[in-house]
N, C-alpha and C positions, 0 to 999 in steps of 0.2 A: 359783033364777034371780034372785029379788029380792036375796038375800044376795050373790050374785056381782056384781050391778049396783052395790050399795052399796059393796062392797069396791073395785071398779074406780073409782068416783067418788072415794072417799077417797084412793086412790093417785094419781089424776089431780091432785087438789088438793095433795097432798103434793109431787108432782113440780113443780108450778107454783110453789109456795112455795119449794121448794129452789132452783130455778133463779133466781128473783127475789132471794132472800136472798143467794145466792152472788154474783150480779152486783153487787148493792148493796155487799156487803162488800168485793168486789174493788176497786170504784171508790174507796171511802173509804180503804181500807188502802194502795192504790197511790198515792193522792194524798198521804197522810201520809208514805209512803216517799220520795216525790220531795222533799217539803219537808225531810225529815230529812237527805238526802244532798246536795242542791244547795248550791253555794257561796253565800256571803252576797251577792255581787254580783248573783246572779240571783234573790234571794229575793223581790223585788217581784212581786206577782201578775201585773201587766201585762207584765213582762219576758219576752220570748220565749214568749208565751202559746201559740202554735201548737205549738212544740216540746214544751212541757210537756204539752199536751193529747195529743199523739201518744205521749209516754212513758207516760202513764196508760192510754190506750186499748190500747197494745201489751201492757203488763203484764197488763191485764184480759183481753185475748184469750188470753194464755198461761195465765192462771188457768183460764178457762172451758174451753179445749181440754184441759187436763190433768185436768179434773174431769168430762169427758163420759162416761168409762167407768162410774163409779158411777151416773150418770144413766141410761145405757144398761142397766145391770144392773137398776135399779129399774123401768125401763120394760118390760123383757122378762119379768119374773117377780115374783110368782106368776101374774099375769095380764097380758096385753099392755096397755101404756099408750097414751095418745093421741098421743105424740110420734113423728113419722116420723124415726127416728134415722139412717136411710140418708141422707136429705136434710140432716139437721143436721150429720152428720159431713162431708159434702161441702162444705156452706156454710162450716163452720168452717175447713177446710183451704184453701178458696179465699181466704177472708179472710186467713189466715195467709200465703199466697203473695203477696197484694197488699201486705201490710204489710212483708214481707221484701224484696220487689223494688222497691216503689214508695214507700210512705209513709215508712218509717224512713230509707232512703237519701236521699230528698228533704230530710228534716229535717236529716240530717247534712251534706249538701252545702250547704244554705242557712246553717246555723249556722256552718260553717267560714268563710264569706265575709261573714257579717253585719257584722262590724266591720272588715273588711279594705278599706282605701281603695284598694289597688292593683287590686282587681277592680271595674271601673266598672259593668259590666252584670251584676249579681248574678243576676237571673232567667234571663238567657240562659245563664250559667254552670251554674246548677242544672239547667235543661232539657237542656242538652247532655249532661252526665254522666249524668243520669237516663235520657235516651234511649238512651245506649250500654248502660247496665245492663239496661234493659228489652229492647232488641234481642238482647243476648247470651242472657238467660234465655229469652226466647220462642223464639229459634232452637234452643237446645238441646232444649227440650221438643217443639217442632214437628217437628224432624228425627228425634228418637229415638222419638216416639210410634208411627209406622207400623211400626217394626221391633221394638219391645220391649213392645208392649201386649198380647201374647198370654200367657195363663196356662194351664198344664197341670195339670188337676185329677186326682188319683188316683181310680180306680174299680176295681171288681172285675168282670171280664168273664166271663160264663158262656156256654158253648157247649153247646147241648142237641141231641140227635139228633131228638127228637120233642116236640111240644107237646100239651097237653091243656087242656080247658076248666077254668075255675075251680071248677065244681060237680062235676067228675068225681071218682070215688073215687081217693084217693091211693095210688099204687103206688111203693114205695120205689125199685125198680130204674129207674123212669122219671124220678125227680126229679134235677135237676142239683145235685149235692152239692159239686162242686169248681169253683173259678174261678181265673182268672189275673189278676194285677194289670195294669192298663193305665192310660193317661192320656187324658183328653179335653181337647182344646184349645179354649179360648173366647177371645173378644175382649172385653177389659174396656173400660169407658167411659173417656172422657177424664178425668173427675173422679177415678176410681180410680188412673189412671196418674199424675196430678198428685200425689196423696197419696203414691204410691210414690216418686216422684222427690224430694219434700220429705223423706221419711223417709231416703232413701239419702244425700242431701247432709248432713242433720242428724246422721247416724250418725258421720261423720268428726270432727265437732266434739265430739259427746257421748262417743264412745269414748275420745278422747285426753284432752280437758280434764275430762270427767266422771270418768274413771279416776284422773287426778291428784288431782282434788278429793276423791274418796272417802278418800284417804290424808291429804291436806293439811288438810282442814277441821277434823277433830278435833285433830290435832297443833298447828295454829296456835292454837286456842282454849286448849289446855292450856298451851302455851308463853306465851301472853299472861297467864295466871295466874302461871306460874313467874317470868316476867320483869316482873311488875307494878311500876310506879314506887313506890318507898318514900321516906320522908322522909330528907333529907340535911342536913348542916350547911352553914354559909356557905362554909367553905374548900373543901369538895368541890364545891359549886355553882360557885364561881369557876373552879376548875380545869377542870371539865367544860365550862363555858361558853366558856372560852378555846379549848379544842380544837375545839368545835363552830363557834366563830366563824372559826377558821383554815380549817376545811373549807368553810365558806360562802364565804369569800373566794376559795378555789381554784375553787369551783363557778361563781362569777361570772366568773372569768377563762376557765374552760372554755366558758361560754355565749358570751362575746365571740369566742373562737376559732371556735366552731361557726358563729356568725353571719357571721364573715369568710369561712369556707370556703363557706358557702351563697351568699354574694354573689359569690365567684369563680366558682362553678359556674353561677350565673345569667347571668353575662357570657359563659360559654362555650356556653350553649345557643343553638341556631340560631334566628335571627329569621325572619320571614316571607320567603319567597323565597330563603332561603339554607340549604343543606344541608351538614352536616359530612361529611368522609370517613368511611368505615365504621370505620376503626381509631380515629379521633378520637371518633366517636360511641360506640364500645364502651368506650373509656377513660373518657369522661365519665360513662357509665352506671355503670361500676365505682366511680368516685369518688363518685357520688351515693349508691350503695348503702352505701359505706363511711361517708359522713357520716351517713346515716340510722341505721346501726348505732351509731355513736358517740352520736348524739342519744338513741337508745333507752336506751343505758347511762347517759347523763347523767340522763335522767328517773328511772331506778332509783336512782341515787345521791342525787338531790335528794329523792326520796320518803323514803329511809332517813334522810337528814339531818333532814328535817322531823319525822319520827316521833321521832328522838332528841331534838330540841329540845323537842317537845311533852311527851315524858316527863320531860325535865329540868325544865320549868316546873311540871308536876304534882308532882314530887318536892319542889321548893323551896317553892312558894307554896300548894299544897294539902295539904302534909304527907303526900304519897303518895296513891295511888289509893284511892278509897272501897272499904271492905271489901265492900259490897253489889255493886259492879261486879266486883270480883275474883272473888267467889264465883259470880256469874252467869256469868262466863267459864268457870270450872271446870265448872259444871253443864252449860253448853252443850257444852263439850268432851267431857264424858262422854256426853251425849245423842247428839252427832254420832258418837262412837265406836261406840255401840250401833247406830245406824242404818247406819253403814258396814259393820260386822261382819254385821249382819242381811242387808244386800244381798248381800255377797260370799258368805255361806253359802247364801243362797237361789239365787244364780246357780249355785253348784256342785251343790247337792243337787237342785234342781228342774229345772234347764235342762241342765247339762252331763252329769251322771251318767245320766239317762235317754237322752241321745243316745248314750252309750257302751253302754248296755244294750239297745239296739234299741227305744227308746221306752217302756220299762216304767218307770212312775213309782211310786216306793216311798213317798213322802210328799209332801203338798201344801205343807208348811211354812207360809210366810206366808199362803198362800191360806186356810188354816184359820182365821186370825185374822179375815179379812174375812167369811168364810162364817158364822162364829160370831156376829158382830155382826148379820148379815142374818137368821139363823134365830131369834135371840133378840129381835128387834124393835128392836135398838139400831142401826138403819140410820144415823142421823146420826153416831154414834160411828165406824162403819165408814168413812163418808165423810171424817171428820176424820183418821183414821189413814191412809187412802189419800192424802189431800192432804199429810199430813206426809211420807210416803215420797216422793211425787212432787216436791214443792217442794224437798225436800232435794237431789234429783238436779240440779235447775236451779241451786240454790245452789252445788253442787259444780262445775258447768260454769264459772260465773263465777269461783269461787275457783281452779279448776285453770288457767284461762286467765291469771289474774293471777300465779300461782306460776310458770307456764311462762315468762311474759314476764320475771319477775324473775331467773330462773336462766339463761334463754337470750335475753338482751336483744337480740342482733344479729338475731333472726328477726322478732319482733313487738314492737310498742310496748305499754307497759302502760297500763291505764286503771283505776287503783285507785278503789274506792268508799270515800270517807272522809266521815264526818258533817260537814255544813256546809262541805265543802271540795271537792266534786266538780263539775267543770265539766259543762255540759249535754252537750257532745260525748262525754265519757267515759260519762255515763249512757246516751246513745243507743247507743254502741258495745256496752255490756253488755246493753242491751235487745235489740239485733239478735242478739247471741249467744244470749240466752234464746229468742228466737223461732225461730231456726234449729234449736236443739237440741230445742225442744218437740215437733216432729213425731217425732223419733227416740225421745224419752222416752215418748211415748204408745204407740208400737209396742213399745218395750222392756217397759213395764209390762203391756201386753196379753199379751205372750209369757210374762212371768214370772208373771202372775196369770191364766193361761188357765183354770184351774179356776174361779176366781171369775167370769171373764168368759164362761162357757159360755152358749150359747143367746142371745147378744146379736148385734146387727148389727155390732158391732166385731169379733166373732169371724169373721163371714162376710167382712168387708172385709179384715182384716189376715191372718188365718190361711188363708182359702180362696182369696183373690185376690192380694193384694199379695205374700204370701210365695212364691207360685208363678209369678210373672211371669218371662218369659224374661230372662236376664242377671242380674236381681236375685235370683233364687231361690238361686243358688250362695252368696251372702252370707247370705241370711236362713235358708235351710234348714240350713246348716252352722253357724249361729250364729257367723260370723266376727267380727262386731263385738262380740258379747257376750264372746267369748273375748279379744278385744282389750281390753275394759274390765277384765276380771279381770287380765290380764297387766300392763297399764299400771299398775293400782292396786298390785299387788304390787311391781313395780319401783320405783314412786314411794315406796312405804312404806320399802323398804330404803334408798333414796337420802335420804329425809327423816330417817330415823333416824341415818344417817351424817353428814348436814349439815342439821340441823334449822332453822337460821336463814338468812335471805337473805344472799347474798354482800355483803360490805361493811358489814353492819349490826353494831352493837354490842349486847350485851345491856343491858337497862335496869338491871341491877345495875351500879353504878358501880365497875368493877374495872379492873385494869391491862390486861386483854385488850381491853376497850372502847377504851381510849386507843390501843392499838396498831392496832386496826382503823380507827379514825377518822384516826389519823396516816397510815395507808397511803393513805386516801382523799385526803389533802392532799399526798401525795407525799413524806412524810418517810421516810427510810431507817432511822432509829433514833430512838426516843423515850426521853427521860430524865425522865419524869414522876415525881412523888413517888409512892411505893408506897402503894396503898390496899388495904384488905381486900377479899376476894372477895365478901363480902356487904355490903350497904349499911350505912352507919354507923347508920342508923335502926333496924336490927334490934335494937340494944341499947337503943334509946330507948323 
């Protein structure tokens, strides 16, 4: 008994230290991450301090939420810990809902109008749009909860002709040996239903963008190594700078055209007390969507042009990219490829194959990696590996959304994350994407690592309740979203192999094909640039 008490106390101390260290590390690293990506205009500490604080806290919340499962595992075995994980899971998801619906949108709304002189009453503007968002989200949850909050749990039902006392002698012919499968319907709590709704919404973003990112992330890093800037001579630099300058001039003209179109649409919008005819209103809406699509494509072209100019500067004045940076990109690309392949194989072997075999699991695959760390006493290593797999999925969501916006610009606007050049509204957009996807990532990892997560409160919450809720159970029990991830990832892989580089971009190898692509951007029908070798001139230097 004394030995068990000492072991329990040691585990409690370890859990407490683990949570505090993870929280502190998340705050420090997320702050450094913000300073690394924010544009120089926002680099002052006092500039938009509230938005920056929200960004750091939101990312920290995503960190802690995705690391709750290892904490739950440690808290559940070998002896129960002191943490009430049921309450902790509920509190974490409630905080997630508040940040998704209230905190981050409020920061986005305010930052959009912070420097806009046309909006006179900024606080009223923020409160108005935030109230609409809150009413919509609360209405959906409140209306659906009474109808969709019942879970059907599978049980085995035995029907016996006679009963006997527990101390009576056993008679084989009187023992109930066969039973029938049945279901018991229970009412789940509001916090469980809220968690299910957050997971369900998050799955739509995670399955599409995460699936794209699983293929795009490694390929982009490997291409960044292949297309790394190399040193060039003065003649090539002048030639490339001229083409980039012409493209920049056309982009400025395009910006003026878009501004003029937006001004015309603003004049056509109905003022207070005046309504447009239905046909005119529909036509104005169509023109607005058309201008928005043109603006999204314009942002893509500007981003590609900025990247081309940046690579050109590195090639000329830095004599090419540092070999350390290039090798790091290649190593990251290889690591990302290993993680993507591991995830896809795990989905097939551990999730989909047993579904086809009637639930029979032949191998635990990645579960064995975490279980081995746990049984050998290397629990911190297991947590680090788990965090690596989880955070990679969140990175894939951001990368997938970016790639989708670059290839399908008329649907969504891009918000690229570039070192020292990312506006706060773009960072907030990606933070919101990470938060929305975090709930689905948590459920996804609990499903994929169910052997590792056995006997935990997460297993009870996600596998026994959320997975079997009315309406949601069709998607969760049949692994609809997981199959979507696999399908989207494979389709994206084929597409990226066929078209590896973003539309309109030139390779950073200063070749004739680059001139043609940039010339296409500036509207030239035919280019007659001096022929340059396919490989940089610096390759021979």
